C-alpha positions in Angstrom: 70.1 -34.4 -62.8 69.1 -37.3 -65.5 68.6 -37.5 -69.0 65.5 -39.8 -67.8 63.5 -39.4 -65.1 60.6 -41.0 -63.4 58.3 -37.8 -62.9 55.6 -37.9 -65.0 55.3 -34.7 -66.7 58.7 -34.3 -68.1 61.5 -36.0 -69.7 64.7 -35.0 -68.0 65.7 -32.8 -64.7 68.4 -30.4 -64.7 69.8 -28.9 -61.4 72.3 -26.0 -61.7 72.3 -26.1 -58.1 71.1 -28.0 -55.1 69.5 -26.4 -51.7 66.8 -24.2 -51.2 64.8 -22.8 -47.9 61.3 -24.1 -46.7 58.5 -21.0 -47.5 55.3 -22.7 -47.5 53.4 -26.0 -46.0 54.1 -27.7 -49.2 57.7 -27.7 -47.9 57.0 -29.4 -44.7 58.5 -32.7 -46.1 60.7 -31.4 -48.9 61.6 -34.6 -50.9 64.4 -32.6 -52.1 66.1 -31.8 -48.5 66.1 -35.7 -48.2 67.4 -36.6 -51.5 70.2 -38.7 -52.4 72.2 -35.8 -53.9 71.4 -33.5 -51.0 72.5 -36.0 -48.3 75.5 -37.1 -50.1 76.8 -33.4 -50.4 75.9 -32.2 -47.0 73.6 -29.6 -48.4 71.5 -28.1 -45.4 68.2 -26.3 -46.3 67.7 -22.7 -45.1 68.0 -18.9 -45.6 71.6 -18.6 -44.6 72.8 -21.9 -45.9 75.2 -22.1 -48.9 73.7 -23.4 -52.2 75.9 -26.1 -53.8 76.6 -25.1 -57.5 76.7 -28.5 -59.8 79.5 -29.5 -61.7 80.7 -28.3 -65.1 80.0 -31.8 -66.7 76.2 -31.7 -65.6 76.0 -27.9 -66.9 77.0 -29.3 -70.2 74.4 -31.9 -70.3 71.5 -29.7 -71.7 74.0 -28.8 -74.5 73.7 -32.4 -75.3 70.3 -32.9 -75.5 70.0 -30.0 -77.7 72.5 -31.7 -80.1 70.2 -34.4 -79.9 67.2 -32.7 -80.2 66.1 -33.5 -83.9 66.3 -37.3 -82.8 64.2 -36.7 -79.7 61.7 -34.9 -81.9 61.6 -37.7 -84.6 61.2 -40.4 -81.7 58.5 -38.8 -79.4 56.9 -36.1 -82.0 57.5 -33.6 -79.7 60.6 -31.6 -77.9 62.3 -32.8 -74.8 60.8 -31.4 -71.4 63.6 -30.2 -69.0 62.4 -29.9 -65.3 64.3 -27.2 -63.7 65.4 -27.2 -61.0 64.0 -30.5 -59.1 66.3 -30.0 -56.1 66.3 -26.4 -56.1 64.2 -23.2 -56.8 65.2 -21.3 -59.8 63.8 -17.8 -58.0 65.3 -18.7 -54.7 66.7 -15.2 -52.8 69.6 -16.9 -51.5 71.3 -17.8 -55.0 74.2 -16.1 -56.6 72.6 -13.8 -59.1 75.2 -14.9 -61.5 74.7 -18.6 -61.3 71.0 -17.4 -62.4 72.3 -15.6 -65.3 74.6 -18.5 -66.3 71.1 -20.8 -66.4 69.4 -18.2 -68.5 72.5 -18.2 -70.9 72.3 -21.8 -71.0 68.4 -21.8 -71.7 69.3 -19.1 -74.5 71.8 -21.6 -76.0 69.0 -24.5 -76.1 66.0 -23.2 -78.0 64.8 -26.8 -78.8 64.4 -27.8 -75.3 61.4 -26.9 -73.4 62.4 -25.7 -70.1 59.9 -25.9 -67.1 60.8 -23.9 -64.5 58.6 -24.5 -61.3 58.7 -22.3 -58.2 57.4 -21.6 -54.9 58.4 -17.8 -55.2 56.4 -16.4 -58.4 56.9 -13.1 -56.8 60.3 -13.2 -57.7 60.3 -13.9 -61.3 59.9 -10.9 -62.9 62.4 -8.9 -60.8 65.0 -11.5 -61.1 64.5 -12.1 -65.0 64.4 -8.3 -65.8 67.9 -8.0 -63.4 69.5 -10.6 -65.6 70.4 -9.6 -68.9 71.5 -12.8 -70.1 68.2 -13.5 -71.7 66.9 -10.2 -72.5 65.9 -9.4 -76.3 63.7 -10.1 -79.0 62.0 -6.6 -78.7 59.8 -6.4 -75.7 60.5 -9.8 -74.8 62.7 -11.2 -72.1 61.7 -14.9 -72.3 61.8 -17.2 -75.0 59.1 -19.5 -75.9 60.8 -22.5 -74.8 60.6 -21.4 -71.1 57.2 -22.8 -69.2 56.9 -20.7 -65.9 54.9 -22.7 -63.4 54.2 -22.0 -59.5 53.2 -24.4 -56.6 49.8 -23.9 -55.3 49.3 -26.6 -52.1 45.9 -24.7 -51.0 43.7 -21.7 -51.8 46.0 -19.4 -49.8 48.9 -20.2 -52.0 46.4 -19.7 -55.0 45.5 -16.5 -54.1 49.1 -15.4 -53.6 50.9 -17.1 -56.4 48.3 -17.3 -59.5 48.0 -13.6 -59.7 52.3 -13.4 -59.3 52.6 -15.9 -62.1 50.0 -14.1 -64.6 52.1 -10.7 -64.3 54.7 -12.4 -66.0 52.6 -12.3 -69.4 52.4 -8.6 -69.5 55.9 -7.8 -68.1 58.1 -10.6 -69.3 56.0 -11.9 -72.4 55.5 -15.3 -70.9 53.8 -17.9 -73.2 53.2 -21.0 -71.5 52.0 -20.9 -67.4 51.4 -23.8 -65.3 50.0 -24.9 -61.8 51.6 -27.7 -59.6 48.7 -28.6 -57.4 51.5 -31.1 -55.5 51.0 -32.0 -52.7 47.5 -31.1 -52.8 46.7 -30.2 -49.3 43.1 -29.0 -49.6 40.6 -27.9 -51.9 42.0 -25.4 -54.6 40.1 -23.4 -56.9 41.5 -22.3 -59.9 38.7 -22.0 -62.5 34.8 -21.4 -62.1 33.5 -25.1 -62.5 30.6 -23.9 -64.5 32.0 -21.1 -67.0 35.6 -21.9 -66.9 36.7 -18.4 -65.7 40.2 -18.1 -64.2 40.0 -16.8 -60.7 42.4 -15.0 -58.6 42.5 -12.3 -61.0 42.2 -8.3 -60.4 42.8 -5.6 -62.6 44.7 -5.2 -65.9 47.9 -6.0 -64.6 46.8 -9.6 -64.4 45.2 -9.7 -67.9 45.0 -11.9 -69.7 44.7 -14.2 -67.4 45.8 -17.2 -68.8 46.8 -20.9 -67.1 47.7 -23.4 -69.7 48.2 -26.5 -67.7 47.5 -27.9 -64.4 49.3 -30.7 -62.7 47.6 -32.7 -59.4 48.9 -35.0 -57.1 49.1 -36.2 -53.5 51.8 -36.2 -51.3 54.8 -39.2 -51.2 57.3 -39.4 -48.4 57.3 -41.0 -45.1 55.4 -38.2 -43.7 52.8 -37.7 -46.3 49.5 -36.2 -45.7 46.5 -37.6 -47.5 44.6 -36.1 -50.4 40.9 -36.0 -50.3 39.5 -37.7 -53.7 37.1 -34.8 -53.9 39.5 -32.3 -53.9 41.2 -34.0 -57.1 37.9 -34.4 -58.7 36.9 -30.8 -58.3 40.5 -29.8 -59.9 39.8 -32.3 -62.6 36.3 -30.8 -63.3 37.6 -27.0 -62.8 40.1 -27.9 -65.8 37.4 -29.5 -68.0 34.9 -26.4 -67.8 38.3 -24.2 -68.8 39.1 -26.4 -71.4 42.9 -26.5 -70.0 44.9 -30.1 -69.8 45.0 -31.8 -66.4 47.8 -34.3 -65.4 46.7 -36.5 -62.5 50.3 -37.2 -61.4 49.8 -39.6 -58.2 47.6 -40.3 -55.2 50.8 -40.5 -53.1 50.9 -42.9 -50.7 46.9 -42.6 -49.4 44.0 -44.2 -51.3 40.4 -43.7 -50.3 39.1 -46.6 -48.5 35.9 -46.4 -50.4 36.0 -48.2 -53.7 39.4 -47.0 -54.9 41.3 -49.2 -52.5 39.8 -52.2 -53.6 42.4 -54.9 -54.4 44.9 -53.0 -53.1 46.5 -53.8 -49.7 46.6 -51.1 -47.4 48.4 -50.8 -43.7 46.1 -51.0 -40.5 46.5 -47.3 -39.9 43.9 -44.9 -41.2 43.5 -41.1 -42.0 40.7 -38.9 -42.4 40.5 -36.2 -44.6 39.0 -32.5 -43.5 36.3 -33.4 -45.8 35.6 -36.6 -44.5 37.2 -39.4 -46.5 38.5 -42.5 -44.9 42.3 -43.2 -46.4 44.5 -46.0 -46.1 48.3 -46.2 -46.7 49.3 -47.8 -49.7 52.5 -46.8 -50.8 52.8 -44.4 -53.9 53.6 -47.1 -56.4 50.5 -49.4 -55.2 48.2 -46.4 -55.2 49.0 -45.3 -58.7 47.8 -42.5 -60.4 44.1 -43.4 -62.0 41.6 -40.8 -60.8 38.3 -42.7 -60.9 39.6 -45.3 -62.8 41.2 -42.8 -65.5 44.7 -42.1 -66.5 44.9 -38.2 -67.0 47.9 -37.4 -68.7 47.1 -34.2 -70.8 50.0 -31.9 -71.7 49.7 -28.2 -73.3 50.5 -27.8 -77.0 52.8 -25.5 -78.3 53.2 -21.6 -77.0 49.6 -21.3 -75.6 49.6 -17.6 -74.7 48.9 -16.3 -78.5 51.9 -13.9 -79.6 49.4 -11.1 -80.7 48.1 -11.2 -77.0 51.5 -10.9 -75.8 52.4 -7.9 -78.1 49.2 -6.2 -77.3 49.8 -6.3 -73.3 53.2 -5.1 -73.8 51.9 -2.1 -75.8 49.5 -0.9 -73.2 
């Protein structure tokens, strides 16, 4: 809930509410559940726990960012990227539908901000957006172009489940920018064919065209962080290169590979071995950094990436 943030792939964070339920292995050591705002407010994670709606003053922040949109564009050469919600999930079943409608109204009122909605529940997106009339409009379109939809795929099980659900937002909602967050990366994740660049996890016309516009990758941070194999990250980087999809390597997390990468970085005596045999040393998030094979991968998508004619074509089917 800040105008500036240390998250490498966005400029600002906005939380319309706080609280969630753990639904996948990526949630095991959820940073949001142990965050300062959650602890200070006594928010408890769980399917039957109360979600905490943030203050009216907080809800006005995006309107102030919208008022300064021209200034931000002139300074940065692009629009402000707003991550919503870092301490919750927009498509959480336990959230009152009116809160979500209020959020969609706010998004409609801030057309010069790019809203990044990252969810672990992509199966809910179509239903929950269509149930809310707040942002419906523009002919067959249900989502404005400034909404980027993303889902977390920490392993291949989640990739098989979540990517097809995310892709359905193209024909059913008119989604224009889709992204994946492979963080925390808990195993090898296959998104694209490394030779042809073909998008995997598509099956049938309901998932076509299958466009993923951006991939974020990162290891886990926090006191119980699990190590990420360097080979998993390299393989995903190479898949994105084959598909010409922007790739952002966010962080190693707490662990570094002892072979080569950890040279010159102090690590603790305890070690961990990944399933594919890499010996990792605990360095801490800051020291571990975010260079993959010595390279800073910080690519972002540009513009509305699913062409309008494609969106209109699938609507007309």
